[in-house]
PyMOL Python script that loads the backbone (N, CA, C, O; Angstrom):
from pymol import cmd

cmd.read_pdbstr("""\
ATOM      1  N   MET A   1     145.595 195.349  27.089  1.00  0.00           N
ATOM      2  CA  MET A   1     146.973 195.258  27.483  1.00  0.00           C
ATOM      3  C   MET A   1     147.320 193.790  27.749  1.00  0.00           C
ATOM      4  O   MET A   1     146.483 193.025  28.229  1.00  0.00           O
ATOM      5  N   LYS A   2     148.536 193.414  27.439  1.00  0.00           N
ATOM      6  CA  LYS A   2     148.964 192.029  27.615  1.00  0.00           C
ATOM      7  C   LYS A   2     148.977 191.646  29.094  1.00  0.00           C
ATOM      8  O   LYS A   2     149.294 192.450  29.971  1.00  0.00           O
ATOM      9  N   LYS A   3     148.618 190.386  29.329  1.00  0.00           N
ATOM     10  CA  LYS A   3     148.566 189.862  30.692  1.00  0.00           C
ATOM     11  C   LYS A   3     149.929 189.945  31.377  1.00  0.00           C
ATOM     12  O   LYS A   3     150.006 190.220  32.575  1.00  0.00           O
ATOM     13  N   SER A   4     150.993 189.711  30.631  1.00  0.00           N
ATOM     14  CA  SER A   4     152.343 189.749  31.213  1.00  0.00           C
ATOM     15  C   SER A   4     152.705 191.156  31.688  1.00  0.00           C
ATOM     16  O   SER A   4     153.388 191.315  32.699  1.00  0.00           O
ATOM     17  N   ILE A   5     152.254 192.161  30.967  1.00  0.00           N
ATOM     18  CA  ILE A   5     152.522 193.550  31.363  1.00  0.00           C
ATOM     19  C   ILE A   5     151.712 193.895  32.617  1.00  0.00           C
ATOM     20  O   ILE A   5     152.227 194.547  33.526  1.00  0.00           O
ATOM     21  N   LEU A   6     150.448 193.461  32.670  1.00  0.00           N
ATOM     22  CA  LEU A   6     149.620 193.710  33.843  1.00  0.00           C
ATOM     23  C   LEU A   6     150.207 193.042  35.086  1.00  0.00           C
ATOM     24  O   LEU A   6     150.203 193.626  36.169  1.00  0.00           O
ATOM     25  N   LYS A   7     150.711 191.824  34.925  1.00  0.00           N
ATOM     26  CA  LYS A   7     151.341 191.125  36.052  1.00  0.00           C
ATOM     27  C   LYS A   7     152.580 191.879  36.537  1.00  0.00           C
ATOM     28  O   LYS A   7     152.838 191.964  37.738  1.00  0.00           O
ATOM     29  N   ALA A   8     153.343 192.423  35.584  1.00  0.00           N
ATOM     30  CA  ALA A   8     154.529 193.205  35.954  1.00  0.00           C
ATOM     31  C   ALA A   8     154.124 194.474  36.708  1.00  0.00           C
ATOM     32  O   ALA A   8     154.786 194.852  37.674  1.00  0.00           O
ATOM     33  N   TYR A   9     153.059 195.126  36.284  1.00  0.00           N
ATOM     34  CA  TYR A   9     152.541 196.303  36.998  1.00  0.00           C
ATOM     35  C   TYR A   9     152.086 195.929  38.407  1.00  0.00           C
ATOM     36  O   TYR A   9     152.362 196.648  39.367  1.00  0.00           O
ATOM     37  N   ALA A  10     151.392 194.808  38.523  1.00  0.00           N
ATOM     38  CA  ALA A  10     150.925 194.357  39.835  1.00  0.00           C
ATOM     39  C   ALA A  10     152.112 194.133  40.768  1.00  0.00           C
ATOM     40  O   ALA A  10     152.082 194.550  41.925  1.00  0.00           O
ATOM     41  N   LYS A  11     153.139 193.485  40.272  1.00  0.00           N
ATOM     42  CA  LYS A  11     154.336 193.233  41.075  1.00  0.00           C
ATOM     43  C   LYS A  11     155.017 194.544  41.471  1.00  0.00           C
ATOM     44  O   LYS A  11     155.456 194.694  42.611  1.00  0.00           O
ATOM     45  N   LEU A  12     155.104 195.480  40.547  1.00  0.00           N
ATOM     46  CA  LEU A  12     155.717 196.781  40.819  1.00  0.00           C
ATOM     47  C   LEU A  12     154.942 197.533  41.903  1.00  0.00           C
ATOM     48  O   LEU A  12     155.538 198.119  42.807  1.00  0.00           O
ATOM     49  N   ILE A  13     153.619 197.514  41.808  1.00  0.00           N
ATOM     50  CA  ILE A  13     152.771 198.193  42.792  1.00  0.00           C
ATOM     51  C   ILE A  13     152.989 197.600  44.183  1.00  0.00           C
ATOM     52  O   ILE A  13     153.178 198.332  45.155  1.00  0.00           O
ATOM     53  N   VAL A  14     152.963 196.276  44.271  1.00  0.00           N
ATOM     54  CA  VAL A  14     153.061 195.596  45.573  1.00  0.00           C
ATOM     55  C   VAL A  14     154.458 195.710  46.167  1.00  0.00           C
ATOM     56  O   VAL A  14     154.607 196.031  47.346  1.00  0.00           O
ATOM     57  N   ARG A  15     155.469 195.452  45.372  1.00  0.00           N
ATOM     58  CA  ARG A  15     156.840 195.380  45.885  1.00  0.00           C
ATOM     59  C   ARG A  15     157.476 196.759  46.083  1.00  0.00           C
ATOM     60  O   ARG A  15     158.208 196.970  47.050  1.00  0.00           O
ATOM     61  N   THR A  16     157.200 197.695  45.174  1.00  0.00           N
ATOM     62  CA  THR A  16     157.869 198.993  45.222  1.00  0.00           C
ATOM     63  C   THR A  16     156.949 200.110  45.697  1.00  0.00           C
ATOM     64  O   THR A  16     157.306 200.870  46.597  1.00  0.00           O
ATOM     65  N   GLY A  17     155.764 200.213  45.095  1.00  0.00           N
ATOM     66  CA  GLY A  17     154.842 201.291  45.431  1.00  0.00           C
ATOM     67  C   GLY A  17     154.314 201.189  46.844  1.00  0.00           C
ATOM     68  O   GLY A  17     154.443 202.136  47.621  1.00  0.00           O
ATOM     69  N   VAL A  18     153.726 200.067  47.190  1.00  0.00           N
ATOM     70  CA  VAL A  18     153.142 199.850  48.520  1.00  0.00           C
ATOM     71  C   VAL A  18     154.177 199.257  49.469  1.00  0.00           C
ATOM     72  O   VAL A  18     154.122 199.493  50.676  1.00  0.00           O
ATOM     73  N   ALA A  19     155.093 198.510  48.944  1.00  0.00           N
ATOM     74  CA  ALA A  19     156.152 197.851  49.718  1.00  0.00           C
ATOM     75  C   ALA A  19     155.568 196.949  50.802  1.00  0.00           C
ATOM     76  O   ALA A  19     155.854 197.123  51.986  1.00  0.00           O
ATOM     77  N   VAL A  20     154.757 195.998  50.392  1.00  0.00           N
ATOM     78  CA  VAL A  20     154.145 195.042  51.322  1.00  0.00           C
ATOM     79  C   VAL A  20     155.244 194.232  51.988  1.00  0.00           C
ATOM     80  O   VAL A  20     156.151 193.719  51.332  1.00  0.00           O
ATOM     81  N   LYS A  21     155.140 194.129  53.310  1.00  0.00           N
ATOM     82  CA  LYS A  21     156.121 193.388  54.102  1.00  0.00           C
ATOM     83  C   LYS A  21     155.538 192.066  54.585  1.00  0.00           C
ATOM     84  O   LYS A  21     154.322 191.919  54.706  1.00  0.00           O
ATOM     85  N   ARG A  22     156.420 191.106  54.860  1.00  0.00           N
ATOM     86  CA  ARG A  22     156.011 189.795  55.377  1.00  0.00           C
ATOM     87  C   ARG A  22     155.260 189.995  56.691  1.00  0.00           C
ATOM     88  O   ARG A  22     155.709 190.721  57.578  1.00  0.00           O
ATOM     89  N   GLY A  23     154.099 189.331  56.795  1.00  0.00           N
ATOM     90  CA  GLY A  23     153.300 189.406  58.005  1.00  0.00           C
ATOM     91  C   GLY A  23     152.315 190.563  58.045  1.00  0.00           C
ATOM     92  O   GLY A  23     151.585 190.720  59.024  1.00  0.00           O
ATOM     93  N   GLN A  24     152.285 191.366  57.008  1.00  0.00           N
ATOM     94  CA  GLN A  24     151.422 192.555  56.974  1.00  0.00           C
ATOM     95  C   GLN A  24     150.069 192.241  56.333  1.00  0.00           C
ATOM     96  O   GLN A  24     150.022 191.576  55.298  1.00  0.00           O
ATOM     97  N   PRO A  25     148.966 192.708  56.933  1.00  0.00           N
ATOM     98  CA  PRO A  25     147.673 192.589  56.256  1.00  0.00           C
ATOM     99  C   PRO A  25     147.529 193.717  55.236  1.00  0.00           C
ATOM    100  O   PRO A  25     148.141 194.775  55.383  1.00  0.00           O
ATOM    101  N   VAL A  26     146.722 193.489  54.205  1.00  0.00           N
ATOM    102  CA  VAL A  26     146.556 194.483  53.143  1.00  0.00           C
ATOM    103  C   VAL A  26     145.067 194.687  52.862  1.00  0.00           C
ATOM    104  O   VAL A  26     144.298 193.728  52.805  1.00  0.00           O
ATOM    105  N   LEU A  27     144.673 195.953  52.687  1.00  0.00           N
ATOM    106  CA  LEU A  27     143.318 196.303  52.293  1.00  0.00           C
ATOM    107  C   LEU A  27     143.393 196.977  50.934  1.00  0.00           C
ATOM    108  O   LEU A  27     144.146 197.932  50.745  1.00  0.00           O
ATOM    109  N   ILE A  28     142.606 196.473  49.988  1.00  0.00           N
ATOM    110  CA  ILE A  28     142.546 197.044  48.637  1.00  0.00           C
ATOM    111  C   ILE A  28     141.121 197.535  48.398  1.00  0.00           C
ATOM    112  O   ILE A  28     140.164 196.784  48.589  1.00  0.00           O
ATOM    113  N   LYS A  29     140.979 198.780  47.985  1.00  0.00           N
ATOM    114  CA  LYS A  29     139.676 199.335  47.604  1.00  0.00           C
ATOM    115  C   LYS A  29     139.717 199.573  46.102  1.00  0.00           C
ATOM    116  O   LYS A  29     140.580 200.291  45.598  1.00  0.00           O
ATOM    117  N   THR A  30     138.769 198.960  45.393  1.00  0.00           N
ATOM    118  CA  THR A  30     138.796 199.026  43.937  1.00  0.00           C
ATOM    119  C   THR A  30     137.397 198.896  43.361  1.00  0.00           C
ATOM    120  O   THR A  30     136.449 198.545  44.063  1.00  0.00           O
ATOM    121  N   ASN A  31     137.285 199.181  42.083  1.00  0.00           N
ATOM    122  CA  ASN A  31     136.020 199.072  41.364  1.00  0.00           C
ATOM    123  C   ASN A  31     135.857 197.654  40.827  1.00  0.00           C
ATOM    124  O   ASN A  31     136.840 196.993  40.493  1.00  0.00           O
ATOM    125  N   VAL A  32     134.614 197.192  40.745  1.00  0.00           N
ATOM    126  CA  VAL A  32     134.349 195.835  40.257  1.00  0.00           C
ATOM    127  C   VAL A  32     134.836 195.627  38.827  1.00  0.00           C
ATOM    128  O   VAL A  32     135.075 194.492  38.414  1.00  0.00           O
ATOM    129  N   SER A  33     134.982 196.697  38.082  1.00  0.00           N
ATOM    130  CA  SER A  33     135.443 196.576  36.696  1.00  0.00           C
ATOM    131  C   SER A  33     136.922 196.189  36.610  1.00  0.00           C
ATOM    132  O   SER A  33     137.416 195.867  35.530  1.00  0.00           O
ATOM    133  N   ASN A  34     137.632 196.219  37.748  1.00  0.00           N
ATOM    134  CA  ASN A  34     139.062 195.889  37.778  1.00  0.00           C
ATOM    135  C   ASN A  34     139.342 194.512  38.361  1.00  0.00           C
ATOM    136  O   ASN A  34     140.425 194.275  38.897  1.00  0.00           O
ATOM    137  N   GLU A  35     138.386 193.608  38.264  1.00  0.00           N
ATOM    138  CA  GLU A  35     138.500 192.313  38.934  1.00  0.00           C
ATOM    139  C   GLU A  35     139.757 191.538  38.546  1.00  0.00           C
ATOM    140  O   GLU A  35     140.469 191.053  39.425  1.00  0.00           O
ATOM    141  N   ALA A  36     140.042 191.414  37.274  1.00  0.00           N
ATOM    142  CA  ALA A  36     141.181 190.601  36.827  1.00  0.00           C
ATOM    143  C   ALA A  36     142.507 191.177  37.325  1.00  0.00           C
ATOM    144  O   ALA A  36     143.357 190.438  37.821  1.00  0.00           O
ATOM    145  N   PHE A  37     142.685 192.490  37.194  1.00  0.00           N
ATOM    146  CA  PHE A  37     143.918 193.116  37.660  1.00  0.00           C
ATOM    147  C   PHE A  37     144.024 193.049  39.177  1.00  0.00           C
ATOM    148  O   PHE A  37     145.110 192.828  39.714  1.00  0.00           O
ATOM    149  N   THR A  38     142.911 193.236  39.868  1.00  0.00           N
ATOM    150  CA  THR A  38     142.908 193.165  41.329  1.00  0.00           C
ATOM    151  C   THR A  38     143.343 191.784  41.792  1.00  0.00           C
ATOM    152  O   THR A  38     144.091 191.667  42.763  1.00  0.00           O
ATOM    153  N   ALA A  39     142.890 190.740  41.116  1.00  0.00           N
ATOM    154  CA  ALA A  39     143.304 189.375  41.458  1.00  0.00           C
ATOM    155  C   ALA A  39     144.818 189.214  41.328  1.00  0.00           C
ATOM    156  O   ALA A  39     145.439 188.519  42.133  1.00  0.00           O
ATOM    157  N   MET A  40     145.409 189.848  40.326  1.00  0.00           N
ATOM    158  CA  MET A  40     146.864 189.802  40.153  1.00  0.00           C
ATOM    159  C   MET A  40     147.565 190.512  41.310  1.00  0.00           C
ATOM    160  O   MET A  40     148.579 190.030  41.815  1.00  0.00           O
ATOM    161  N   VAL A  41     147.025 191.651  41.726  1.00  0.00           N
ATOM    162  CA  VAL A  41     147.603 192.399  42.838  1.00  0.00           C
ATOM    163  C   VAL A  41     147.485 191.590  44.131  1.00  0.00           C
ATOM    164  O   VAL A  41     148.436 191.529  44.911  1.00  0.00           O
ATOM    165  N   VAL A  42     146.335 190.976  44.362  1.00  0.00           N
ATOM    166  CA  VAL A  42     146.139 190.142  45.553  1.00  0.00           C
ATOM    167  C   VAL A  42     147.168 189.013  45.574  1.00  0.00           C
ATOM    168  O   VAL A  42     147.787 188.757  46.607  1.00  0.00           O
ATOM    169  N   GLU A  43     147.348 188.351  44.459  1.00  0.00           N
ATOM    170  CA  GLU A  43     148.330 187.256  44.382  1.00  0.00           C
ATOM    171  C   GLU A  43     149.732 187.758  44.710  1.00  0.00           C
ATOM    172  O   GLU A  43     150.469 187.104  45.448  1.00  0.00           O
ATOM    173  N   GLU A  44     150.100 188.904  44.169  1.00  0.00           N
ATOM    174  CA  GLU A  44     151.427 189.472  44.452  1.00  0.00           C
ATOM    175  C   GLU A  44     151.577 189.845  45.919  1.00  0.00           C
ATOM    176  O   GLU A  44     152.661 189.709  46.485  1.00  0.00           O
ATOM    177  N   CYS A  45     150.500 190.315  46.540  1.00  0.00           N
ATOM    178  CA  CYS A  45     150.544 190.634  47.975  1.00  0.00           C
ATOM    179  C   CYS A  45     150.875 189.383  48.784  1.00  0.00           C
ATOM    180  O   CYS A  45     151.712 189.417  49.685  1.00  0.00           O
ATOM    181  N   TYR A  46     150.209 188.284  48.450  1.00  0.00           N
ATOM    182  CA  TYR A  46     150.488 187.027  49.159  1.00  0.00           C
ATOM    183  C   TYR A  46     151.916 186.547  48.891  1.00  0.00           C
ATOM    184  O   TYR A  46     152.583 186.051  49.798  1.00  0.00           O
ATOM    185  N   LYS A  47     152.378 186.690  47.667  1.00  0.00           N
ATOM    186  CA  LYS A  47     153.756 186.296  47.341  1.00  0.00           C
ATOM    187  C   LYS A  47     154.769 187.136  48.111  1.00  0.00           C
ATOM    188  O   LYS A  47     155.863 186.669  48.427  1.00  0.00           O
ATOM    189  N   ALA A  48     154.391 188.398  48.416  1.00  0.00           N
ATOM    190  CA  ALA A  48     155.274 189.297  49.162  1.00  0.00           C
ATOM    191  C   ALA A  48     155.224 189.015  50.658  1.00  0.00           C
ATOM    192  O   ALA A  48     156.002 189.583  51.423  1.00  0.00           O
ATOM    193  N   GLY A  49     154.304 188.133  51.083  1.00  0.00           N
ATOM    194  CA  GLY A  49     154.247 187.743  52.479  1.00  0.00           C
ATOM    195  C   GLY A  49     153.077 188.291  53.277  1.00  0.00           C
ATOM    196  O   GLY A  49     153.045 188.161  54.500  1.00  0.00           O
ATOM    197  N   ALA A  50     152.111 188.903  52.596  1.00  0.00           N
ATOM    198  CA  ALA A  50     150.935 189.409  53.306  1.00  0.00           C
ATOM    199  C   ALA A  50     150.225 188.255  54.013  1.00  0.00           C
ATOM    200  O   ALA A  50     150.127 187.152  53.475  1.00  0.00           O
ATOM    201  N   THR A  51     149.730 188.523  55.229  1.00  0.00           N
ATOM    202  CA  THR A  51     149.026 187.486  55.974  1.00  0.00           C
ATOM    203  C   THR A  51     147.575 187.373  55.537  1.00  0.00           C
ATOM    204  O   THR A  51     147.001 186.284  55.559  1.00  0.00           O
ATOM    205  N   ARG A  52     146.983 188.484  55.144  1.00  0.00           N
ATOM    206  CA  ARG A  52     145.575 188.515  54.722  1.00  0.00           C
ATOM    207  C   ARG A  52     145.403 189.686  53.782  1.00  0.00           C
ATOM    208  O   ARG A  52     145.927 190.771  54.032  1.00  0.00           O
ATOM    209  N   VAL A  53     144.666 189.472  52.693  1.00  0.00           N
ATOM    210  CA  VAL A  53     144.360 190.539  51.749  1.00  0.00           C
ATOM    211  C   VAL A  53     142.843 190.642  51.645  1.00  0.00           C
ATOM    212  O   VAL A  53     142.171 189.688  51.253  1.00  0.00           O
ATOM    213  N   VAL A  54     142.314 191.809  52.001  1.00  0.00           N
ATOM    214  CA  VAL A  54     140.880 192.061  51.949  1.00  0.00           C
ATOM    215  C   VAL A  54     140.623 193.052  50.824  1.00  0.00           C
ATOM    216  O   VAL A  54     141.300 194.074  50.713  1.00  0.00           O
ATOM    217  N   VAL A  55     139.631 192.738  49.987  1.00  0.00           N
ATOM    218  CA  VAL A  55     139.271 193.631  48.882  1.00  0.00           C
ATOM    219  C   VAL A  55     137.884 194.192  49.151  1.00  0.00           C
ATOM    220  O   VAL A  55     136.929 193.443  49.357  1.00  0.00           O
ATOM    221  N   GLU A  56     137.781 195.518  49.146  1.00  0.00           N
ATOM    222  CA  GLU A  56     136.489 196.197  49.252  1.00  0.00           C
ATOM    223  C   GLU A  56     136.127 196.680  47.854  1.00  0.00           C
ATOM    224  O   GLU A  56     136.797 197.538  47.280  1.00  0.00           O
ATOM    225  N   TRP A  57     135.063 196.115  47.326  1.00  0.00           N
ATOM    226  CA  TRP A  57     134.633 196.416  45.961  1.00  0.00           C
ATOM    227  C   TRP A  57     133.666 197.593  45.949  1.00  0.00           C
ATOM    228  O   TRP A  57     132.877 197.768  46.877  1.00  0.00           O
ATOM    229  N   SER A  58     133.731 198.388  44.903  1.00  0.00           N
ATOM    230  CA  SER A  58     132.759 199.454  44.696  1.00  0.00           C
ATOM    231  C   SER A  58     132.215 199.344  43.277  1.00  0.00           C
ATOM    232  O   SER A  58     132.819 198.716  42.408  1.00  0.00           O
ATOM    233  N   SER A  59     131.075 199.963  43.068  1.00  0.00           N
ATOM    234  CA  SER A  59     130.439 199.941  41.753  1.00  0.00           C
ATOM    235  C   SER A  59     129.846 201.319  41.490  1.00  0.00           C
ATOM    236  O   SER A  59     129.106 201.847  42.320  1.00  0.00           O
ATOM    237  N   GLU A  60     130.162 201.893  40.360  1.00  0.00           N
ATOM    238  CA  GLU A  60     129.617 203.203  40.010  1.00  0.00           C
ATOM    239  C   GLU A  60     128.093 203.155  39.920  1.00  0.00           C
ATOM    240  O   GLU A  60     127.415 204.083  40.360  1.00  0.00           O
ATOM    241  N   ALA A  61     127.559 202.086  39.357  1.00  0.00           N
ATOM    242  CA  ALA A  61     126.106 201.969  39.213  1.00  0.00           C
ATOM    243  C   ALA A  61     125.424 201.888  40.580  1.00  0.00           C
ATOM    244  O   ALA A  61     124.387 202.515  40.795  1.00  0.00           O
ATOM    245  N   VAL A  62     125.999 201.128  41.489  1.00  0.00           N
ATOM    246  CA  VAL A  62     125.430 201.000  42.825  1.00  0.00           C
ATOM    247  C   VAL A  62     125.555 202.327  43.578  1.00  0.00           C
ATOM    248  O   VAL A  62     124.607 202.755  44.237  1.00  0.00           O
ATOM    249  N   SER A  63     126.705 202.970  43.485  1.00  0.00           N
ATOM    250  CA  SER A  63     126.888 204.268  44.143  1.00  0.00           C
ATOM    251  C   SER A  63     125.891 205.293  43.625  1.00  0.00           C
ATOM    252  O   SER A  63     125.324 206.061  44.402  1.00  0.00           O
ATOM    253  N   ARG A  64     125.677 205.306  42.319  1.00  0.00           N
ATOM    254  CA  ARG A  64     124.714 206.227  41.709  1.00  0.00           C
ATOM    255  C   ARG A  64     123.309 205.987  42.263  1.00  0.00           C
ATOM    256  O   ARG A  64     122.595 206.935  42.590  1.00  0.00           O
ATOM    257  N   ALA A  65     122.920 204.727  42.366  1.00  0.00           N
ATOM    258  CA  ALA A  65     121.599 204.389  42.899  1.00  0.00           C
ATOM    259  C   ALA A  65     121.489 204.794  44.367  1.00  0.00           C
ATOM    260  O   ALA A  65     120.446 205.289  44.795  1.00  0.00           O
ATOM    261  N   ASN A  66     122.548 204.589  45.136  1.00  0.00           N
ATOM    262  CA  ASN A  66     122.533 204.992  46.540  1.00  0.00           C
ATOM    263  C   ASN A  66     122.350 206.498  46.686  1.00  0.00           C
ATOM    264  O   ASN A  66     121.579 206.952  47.532  1.00  0.00           O
ATOM    265  N   TYR A  67     123.049 207.267  45.872  1.00  0.00           N
ATOM    266  CA  TYR A  67     122.915 208.724  45.933  1.00  0.00           C
ATOM    267  C   TYR A  67     121.533 209.178  45.480  1.00  0.00           C
ATOM    268  O   TYR A  67     120.961 210.118  46.033  1.00  0.00           O
ATOM    269  N   LYS A  68     121.011 208.501  44.473  1.00  0.00           N
ATOM    270  CA  LYS A  68     119.726 208.911  43.909  1.00  0.00           C
ATOM    271  C   LYS A  68     118.553 208.530  44.807  1.00  0.00           C
ATOM    272  O   LYS A  68     117.638 209.331  44.998  1.00  0.00           O
ATOM    273  N   TYR A  69     118.568 207.319  45.359  1.00  0.00           N
ATOM    274  CA  TYR A  69     117.413 206.802  46.084  1.00  0.00           C
ATOM    275  C   TYR A  69     117.622 206.652  47.594  1.00  0.00           C
ATOM    276  O   TYR A  69     116.651 206.500  48.334  1.00  0.00           O
ATOM    277  N   GLY A  70     118.849 206.691  48.050  1.00  0.00           N
ATOM    278  CA  GLY A  70     119.119 206.496  49.471  1.00  0.00           C
ATOM    279  C   GLY A  70     118.610 207.654  50.307  1.00  0.00           C
ATOM    280  O   GLY A  70     118.465 208.774  49.818  1.00  0.00           O
ATOM    281  N   LYS A  71     118.345 207.375  51.560  1.00  0.00           N
ATOM    282  CA  LYS A  71     117.882 208.396  52.490  1.00  0.00           C
ATOM    283  C   LYS A  71     119.010 209.375  52.769  1.00  0.00           C
ATOM    284  O   LYS A  71     120.127 208.972  53.092  1.00  0.00           O
ATOM    285  N   GLU A  72     118.711 210.674  52.641  1.00  0.00           N
ATOM    286  CA  GLU A  72     119.712 211.710  52.810  1.00  0.00           C
ATOM    287  C   GLU A  72     120.280 211.758  54.231  1.00  0.00           C
ATOM    288  O   GLU A  72     121.483 211.947  54.411  1.00  0.00           O
ATOM    289  N   ASN A  73     119.431 211.591  55.223  1.00  0.00           N
ATOM    290  CA  ASN A  73     119.850 211.725  56.612  1.00  0.00           C
ATOM    291  C   ASN A  73     120.426 210.445  57.195  1.00  0.00           C
ATOM    292  O   ASN A  73     120.921 210.451  58.323  1.00  0.00           O
ATOM    293  N   LYS A  74     120.371 209.364  56.460  1.00  0.00           N
ATOM    294  CA  LYS A  74     120.844 208.075  56.967  1.00  0.00           C
ATOM    295  C   LYS A  74     122.163 207.754  56.291  1.00  0.00           C
ATOM    296  O   LYS A  74     122.227 207.592  55.073  1.00  0.00           O
ATOM    297  N   CYS A  75     123.195 207.666  57.076  1.00  0.00           N
ATOM    298  CA  CYS A  75     124.509 207.301  56.537  1.00  0.00           C
ATOM    299  C   CYS A  75     124.848 205.907  57.048  1.00  0.00           C
ATOM    300  O   CYS A  75     124.547 205.563  58.191  1.00  0.00           O
ATOM    301  N   CYS A  76     125.458 205.133  56.215  1.00  0.00           N
ATOM    302  CA  CYS A  76     125.809 203.763  56.604  1.00  0.00           C
ATOM    303  C   CYS A  76     126.995 203.776  57.537  1.00  0.00           C
ATOM    304  O   CYS A  76     128.025 204.382  57.241  1.00  0.00           O
ATOM    305  N   SER A  77     126.850 203.115  58.650  1.00  0.00           N
ATOM    306  CA  SER A  77     127.978 202.914  59.545  1.00  0.00           C
ATOM    307  C   SER A  77     128.529 201.522  59.278  1.00  0.00           C
ATOM    308  O   SER A  77     127.938 200.735  58.538  1.00  0.00           O
ATOM    309  N   LYS A  78     129.651 201.238  59.881  1.00  0.00           N
ATOM    310  CA  LYS A  78     130.264 199.924  59.686  1.00  0.00           C
ATOM    311  C   LYS A  78     129.306 198.810  60.125  1.00  0.00           C
ATOM    312  O   LYS A  78     129.298 197.728  59.539  1.00  0.00           O
ATOM    313  N   ALA A  79     128.506 199.078  61.152  1.00  0.00           N
ATOM    314  CA  ALA A  79     127.555 198.080  61.649  1.00  0.00           C
ATOM    315  C   ALA A  79     126.431 197.804  60.647  1.00  0.00           C
ATOM    316  O   ALA A  79     125.820 196.736  60.683  1.00  0.00           O
ATOM    317  N   ASP A  80     126.154 198.763  59.751  1.00  0.00           N
ATOM    318  CA  ASP A  80     125.091 198.596  58.764  1.00  0.00           C
ATOM    319  C   ASP A  80     125.521 197.763  57.560  1.00  0.00           C
ATOM    320  O   ASP A  80     124.674 197.334  56.775  1.00  0.00           O
ATOM    321  N   ARG A  81     126.814 197.531  57.404  1.00  0.00           N
ATOM    322  CA  ARG A  81     127.305 196.813  56.229  1.00  0.00           C
ATOM    323  C   ARG A  81     126.929 195.343  56.276  1.00  0.00           C
ATOM    324  O   ARG A  81     126.825 194.750  57.350  1.00  0.00           O
ATOM    325  N   ILE A  82     126.729 194.770  55.121  1.00  0.00           N
ATOM    326  CA  ILE A  82     126.441 193.343  55.009  1.00  0.00           C
ATOM    327  C   ILE A  82     127.689 192.659  54.483  1.00  0.00           C
ATOM    328  O   ILE A  82     128.215 193.044  53.439  1.00  0.00           O
ATOM    329  N   TYR A  83     128.167 191.652  55.193  1.00  0.00           N
ATOM    330  CA  TYR A  83     129.362 190.923  54.770  1.00  0.00           C
ATOM    331  C   TYR A  83     129.006 189.515  54.440  1.00  0.00           C
ATOM    332  O   TYR A  83     129.876 188.730  54.061  1.00  0.00           O
TER     333      TYR A  83
END
""", "prot")
cmd.dss("prot")
cmd.show_as("cartoon", "prot")
cmd.util.cbc("prot")
cmd.orient("prot")
């Protein structure tokens, strides 16, 4: 898809769909395969006046490995996360 169309979608999502307001923080949860489009959305959030945009990335391959090899009785809490 053309970059100009993706940018227009990003603007539509931020301005109309989510309706980001000036001074508002934003959290985006997305897959690593969407990096380029996510960057466009982040930029539009800042243009709309967001104070901070945090992106939480996920990966199907990593999730699959966690389900396959991770301990069943151990669930990750926020304190267990590595930042």
